[in-house]
MIDOSE-1310 file (N, C-alpha, C; in nm, 2 decimals, decimal comma, always signed):
residues 111
xxxx	-3,81/-15,92/+7,49/-3,89/-16,02/+7,57/-3,92/-16,14/+7,48; -3,90/-16,26/+7,54/-3,92/-16,38/+7,46/-4,07/-16,40/+7,43; -4,10/-16,48/+7,33/-4,23/-16,51/+7,28/-4,32/-16,57/+7,39; -4,27/-16,67/+7,46/-4,35/-16,74/+7,57/-4,39/-16,65/+7,68
xxxx	-4,30/-16,56/+7,72/-4,33/-16,46/+7,83/-4,44/-16,37/+7,78; -4,43/-16,32/+7,66/-4,53/-16,23/+7,61/-4,67/-16,30/+7,60; -4,67/-16,43/+7,56/-4,80/-16,50/+7,55/-4,86/-16,52/+7,69; -4,78/-16,54/+7,79/-4,83/-16,55/+7,93/-4,89/-16,42/+7,97
xxxx	-4,82/-16,31/+7,94/-4,88/-16,18/+7,98/-5,01/-16,15/+7,90; -5,01/-16,19/+7,77/-5,14/-16,17/+7,70/-5,25/-16,25/+7,76; -5,22/-16,37/+7,80/-5,33/-16,45/+7,87/-5,37/-16,39/+8,00; -5,28/-16,34/+8,08/-5,31/-16,27/+8,20/-5,41/-16,15/+8,18
xxxx	-5,37/-16,07/+8,08/-5,45/-15,95/+8,04/-5,59/-16,00/+8,00; -5,59/-16,10/+7,91/-5,72/-16,15/+7,86/-5,81/-16,20/+7,98; -5,76/-16,27/+8,07/-5,84/-16,32/+8,19/-5,89/-16,20/+8,27; -5,80/-16,10/+8,30/-5,85/-15,99/+8,38/-5,95/-15,91/+8,31
xxxx	-5,93/-15,89/+8,18/-6,03/-15,81/+8,10/-6,16/-15,88/+8,09; -6,16/-16,02/+8,07/-6,28/-16,09/+8,06/-6,36/-16,08/+8,19; -6,30/-16,10/+8,30/-6,37/-16,09/+8,43/-6,43/-15,95/+8,45; -6,35/-15,85/+8,42/-6,39/-15,71/+8,43/-6,51/-15,68/+8,34
xxxx	-6,51/-15,72/+8,21/-6,62/-15,70/+8,12/-6,74/-15,78/+8,16; -6,72/-15,90/+8,21/-6,84/-15,98/+8,26/-6,91/-15,90/+8,37; -6,83/-15,85/+8,46/-6,88/-15,78/+8,58/-6,95/-15,65/+8,54; -6,89/-15,57/+8,46/-6,94/-15,44/+8,42/-7,05/-15,44/+8,32
xxxx	-7,06/-15,54/+8,24/-7,16/-15,54/+8,13/-7,29/-15,59/+8,18; -7,30/-15,65/+8,30/-7,43/-15,69/+8,36/-7,50/-15,58/+8,44; -7,43/-15,47/+8,46/-7,49/-15,36/+8,53/-7,59/-15,29/+8,45; -7,69/-15,22/+8,51/-7,79/-15,15/+8,42/-7,73/-15,06/+8,32
xxxx	-7,62/-15,00/+8,35/-7,56/-14,91/+8,25/-7,48/-14,98/+8,14; -7,47/-15,11/+8,16/-7,39/-15,19/+8,07/-7,46/-15,20/+7,93; -7,39/-15,28/+7,84/-7,44/-15,28/+7,70/-7,56/-15,37/+7,68; -7,58/-15,47/+7,77/-7,69/-15,57/+7,75/-7,66/-15,68/+7,66
xxxx	-7,54/-15,68/+7,60/-7,50/-15,78/+7,50/-7,41/-15,88/+7,57; -7,39/-16,00/+7,51/-7,29/-16,09/+7,55/-7,16/-16,06/+7,49; -7,06/-16,01/+7,57/-6,93/-15,97/+7,52/-6,83/-16,07/+7,56; -6,75/-16,12/+7,46/-6,65/-16,23/+7,49/-6,52/-16,17/+7,45
xxxx	-6,42/-16,18/+7,54/-6,28/-16,14/+7,50/-6,22/-16,26/+7,43; -6,19/-16,24/+7,30/-6,14/-16,35/+7,22/-5,99/-16,37/+7,23; -5,92/-16,26/+7,24/-5,77/-16,26/+7,25/-5,72/-16,13/+7,28; -5,59/-16,13/+7,32/-5,52/-16,00/+7,35/-5,39/-16,01/+7,27
xxxx	-5,35/-15,90/+7,21/-5,22/-15,89/+7,14/-5,14/-15,78/+7,20; -5,02/-15,81/+7,25/-4,93/-15,71/+7,30/-4,82/-15,69/+7,21; -4,76/-15,56/+7,21/-4,64/-15,54/+7,13/-4,52/-15,61/+7,19; -4,41/-15,60/+7,12/-4,29/-15,68/+7,16/-4,24/-15,65/+7,30
xxxx	-4,26/-15,53/+7,35/-4,21/-15,49/+7,49/-4,33/-15,50/+7,59; -4,45/-15,54/+7,54/-4,57/-15,54/+7,63/-4,60/-15,41/+7,69; -4,58/-15,30/+7,62/-4,62/-15,17/+7,67/-4,75/-15,12/+7,61; -4,79/-15,17/+7,50/-4,92/-15,14/+7,44/-4,98/-15,27/+7,38
xxxx	-5,11/-15,26/+7,36/-5,17/-15,38/+7,30/-5,32/-15,36/+7,27; -5,38/-15,46/+7,22/-5,52/-15,46/+7,18/-5,60/-15,57/+7,24; -5,71/-15,54/+7,29/-5,81/-15,65/+7,34/-5,91/-15,66/+7,23; -5,92/-15,79/+7,18/-6,02/-15,82/+7,08/-6,14/-15,89/+7,14
xxxx	-6,26/-15,85/+7,09/-6,38/-15,91/+7,15/-6,48/-15,94/+7,04; -6,57/-16,03/+7,08/-6,69/-16,06/+6,99/-6,82/-16,02/+7,07; -6,93/-16,00/+7,00/-7,05/-15,96/+7,07/-7,17/-16,04/+7,01; -7,26/-16,08/+7,10/-7,38/-16,14/+7,05/-7,50/-16,06/+7,12
xxxx	-7,60/-16,02/+7,06/-7,62/-16,03/+6,91/-7,52/-15,93/+6,84; -7,49/-15,96/+6,72/-7,40/-15,88/+6,64/-7,45/-15,73/+6,63; -7,58/-15,71/+6,63/-7,64/-15,58/+6,62/-7,60/-15,49/+6,73; -7,54/-15,54/+6,84/-7,50/-15,47/+6,96/-7,35/-15,43/+6,96
xxxx	-7,28/-15,46/+6,85/-7,14/-15,44/+6,84/-7,10/-15,29/+6,87; -7,17/-15,20/+6,80/-7,13/-15,06/+6,81/-7,15/-15,01/+6,95; -7,26/-15,04/+7,02/-7,28/-15,00/+7,15/-7,19/-15,06/+7,25; -7,15/-15,19/+7,22/-7,06/-15,26/+7,31/-6,92/-15,20/+7,30
xxxx	-6,88/-15,17/+7,17/-6,75/-15,10/+7,15/-6,74/-14,97/+7,22; -6,84/-14,89/+7,21/-6,84/-14,76/+7,28/-6,84/-14,78/+7,43; -6,92/-14,87/+7,48/-6,92/-14,90/+7,63/-6,78/-14,94/+7,67; -6,72/-15,03/+7,60/-6,58/-15,08/+7,65/-6,48/-14,97/+7,64
xxxx	-6,48/-14,89/+7,53/-6,39/-14,78/+7,52/-6,40/-14,68/+7,64; -6,53/-14,66/+7,68/-6,55/-14,57/+7,80/-6,50/-14,63/+7,93; -6,49/-14,76/+7,93/-6,45/-14,83/+8,05/-6,30/-14,85/+8,06; -6,22/-14,81/+7,96/-6,08/-14,84/+7,97/-6,01/-14,78/+8,09
xxxx	-6,04/-14,66/+8,14/-5,97/-14,61/+8,26/-6,00/-14,71/+8,38; -6,12/-14,75/+8,40/-6,16/-14,84/+8,51/-6,09/-14,98/+8,49; -6,08/-15,02/+8,37/-6,01/-15,15/+8,34/-5,86/-15,14/+8,37; -5,80/-15,03/+8,34/-5,66/-15,01/+8,37/-5,64/-15,01/+8,52
xxxx	-5,73/-14,95/+8,60/-5,71/-14,95/+8,74/-5,72/-15,10/+8,80; -5,81/-15,17/+8,74/-5,82/-15,31/+8,79/-5,70/-15,39/+8,75; -5,64/-15,36/+8,63/-5,52/-15,43/+8,59/-5,40/-15,40/+8,68; -5,40/-15,27/+8,72/-5,29/-15,23/+8,81/-5,29/-15,32/+8,94
xxxx	-5,41/-15,36/+8,98/-5,42/-15,43/+9,11/-5,40/-15,58/+9,08; -5,44/-15,63/+8,97/-5,45/-15,78/+8,94/-5,34/-15,84/+8,86; -5,27/-15,76/+8,78/-5,16/-15,81/+8,70/-5,03/-15,83/+8,78; -4,96/-15,93/+8,75/-4,83/-15,95/+8,82/-4,71/-15,90/+8,75
xxxx	-4,73/-15,81/+8,66/-4,61/-15,76/+8,59/-4,63/-15,61/+8,57; -4,52/-15,54/+8,54/-4,51/-15,40/+8,52/-4,42/-15,37/+8,40; -4,44/-15,27/+8,32/-4,55/-15,17/+8,34/-4,68/-15,23/+8,28; -4,79/-15,18/+8,33/-4,92/-15,22/+8,28/-4,93/-15,16/+8,14
xxxx	-4,97/-15,25/+8,04/-4,98/-15,20/+7,90/-5,10/-15,10/+7,88; -5,08/-15,01/+7,79/-5,19/-14,92/+7,75/-5,26/-15,00/+7,64; -5,39/-15,02/+7,66/-5,47/-15,11/+7,57/-5,58/-15,04/+7,49; -5,59/-15,08/+7,37/-5,70/-15,04/+7,29/-5,80/-15,15/+7,29
xxxx	-5,92/-15,13/+7,24/-6,02/-15,23/+7,24/-6,09/-15,23/+7,10; -6,10/-15,35/+7,04/-6,16/-15,35/+6,91/-6,24/-15,48/+6,88; -6,33/-15,48/+6,79/-6,40/-15,60/+6,75/-6,31/-15,70/+6,68; -6,32/-15,82/+6,71/-6,23/-15,93/+6,65/-6,30/-15,97/+6,52
xxxx	-6,25/-15,90/+6,41/-6,31/-15,93/+6,28/-6,27/-16,07/+6,23; -6,15/-16,12/+6,28/-6,11/-16,26/+6,24/-6,21/-16,36/+6,30; -6,25/-16,34/+6,42/-6,35/-16,43/+6,49/-6,48/-16,43/+6,41; -6,52/-16,31/+6,37/-6,65/-16,30/+6,29/-6,64/-16,38/+6,17
xxxx	-6,52/-16,37/+6,10/-6,50/-16,44/+5,97/-6,51/-16,59/+6,00; -6,44/-16,64/+6,11/-6,44/-16,78/+6,14/-6,58/-16,83/+6,17; -6,66/-16,75/+6,24/-6,80/-16,79/+6,27/-6,89/-16,80/+6,14; -6,86/-16,71/+6,05/-6,93/-16,71/+5,92/-6,90/-16,84/+5,84
xxxx	-6,77/-16,87/+5,84/-6,73/-16,99/+5,77/-6,79/-17,11/+5,83; -6,79/-17,12/+5,97/-6,84/-17,23/+6,04/-6,99/-17,25/+6,00; -7,06/-17,14/+6,00/-7,21/-17,14/+5,97/-7,23/-17,19/+5,83; -7,15/-17,15/+5,73/-7,16/-17,19/+5,59/-7,13/-17,34/+5,58
xxx	-7,03/-17,39/+5,65/-7,00/-17,53/+5,64/-7,10/-17,62/+5,70; -7,18/-17,57/+5,80/-7,29/-17,65/+5,86/-7,41/-17,66/+5,77; -7,42/-17,58/+5,67/-7,54/-17,58/+5,58/-7,53/-17,70/+5,48
């Protein structure tokens, strides 16, 4: 699969995941944190991938990660309905450490 097609699929997954997380995280059983999908990375054949996210406040990262991992089956069902390509990739979810580093650098530069 060419690079541009994979990028388009990553963006589709990112948008669906962001809407899903926004909707699910505001419910009473949600994490109570502000969760932002920062990027999605799919493998070469778009069969597996990773959703990267950031959390505010940072102290809620662990609970947000556990919450999102529990929600993966529901997210997959939503993706089956909303994505325009097949097969639907199997996705892992992880904290975007690169985004955390970027925010730290930005904060240091502002001082």
